[in-house]
Steps between C-alpha positions, in 0.01 A plus 500: 500500500287787637132564428571755227720255314235228539235736365711589195556129438124438526414773249758363257356150542147626432621666180673180393183297558300722266356781713534797266253751652729773634224651719448169676874443545544851638228447761639163606835672546339763726271286718689348797399132478690429822227692687233257372657171612535330836806626692678163483475510118620860459838385370318326212269791415687592182529148369277404208300254706166471679518513879260388776295754695240464774191277474672251271505751214792623288646817356531426129824465309608845366495368143133400537414835661671684215344278232144535630539874557629552146215283363249749641624774264443760771433867445551764766125584511384141547304367795621149585341224708738250660369169632727375780696771683737253667815679612394817318798491261300463179261778603798722575639439151161574341457819704797662326361424153132597523263750661348278769525140621212319669625184669309221677641244745312212666745473793442795733838466672683509165305807395583686822872434451483615137308814595770593749762457227303732272490762776869463575582554131253792456296315238171689512335386177437144624152421635478167681221273612462178699270279296435229243707579193306262278204739502715804423406847623167585334459834678815635328451333161563525213880476499745572218713208609462200733785284629457180700793359696338163571401231250137447406378162375261701282515877448236655731219659300482779759849617408425497128180697561689763702747562218451820304441474125850492350642382830744219579483223762816302580447187708666160558259225393516132594454275801769489769599139422492548123647722229449874548549785253495875528209602278437849363137582426400805295145634502341637184135569580352164594787308339790371710816384325737273694874460443717248685832662583720309747491175701508574874430359846277706731303436817129450422241775492256395775144625548407667827690670779760299688440396857806587709597393849 
């Protein structure tokens, strides 16, 4: 089976598992996931599974990427903050659905690899930063949407504060060794409404910038 056949199979599987947002499915079909994985996992790039990347991190399962992206209810004029650049795949998906993506990664080496991928794919509406994602990006706030790709034990107040009135934050919540859920938070003035959406398993959201050898 070639990559195109694997991609078609993946899109069909995402539809069958409940992903109904045609804009999200179309972008997943267009973004070459094989360019965001380690070379020795390229033959598995179009499988509906998470895969390891550098620094002990992972590229999320396509279903989870599609689910969280759809949960954001993106508009093409939105400014989106992503916490945890990782491989860059999720930011790449977001970049095709909104006006601008601001993405933060605590591992400098991961960020540099992702930035090169963005350049290679001519993705010019992604702004990246090496830093502590738990504090968000105050200089660019407020954001229409915020997406975290690591699980917080408690939703960081900084992220809620940087959400625009009427905005949406999607974040996995729960400790690494315990139950985690994707939670969607909507802001209405000073009121934040939380909705549990899907049980998941993510690496933890860690304060600070990673020390690398």
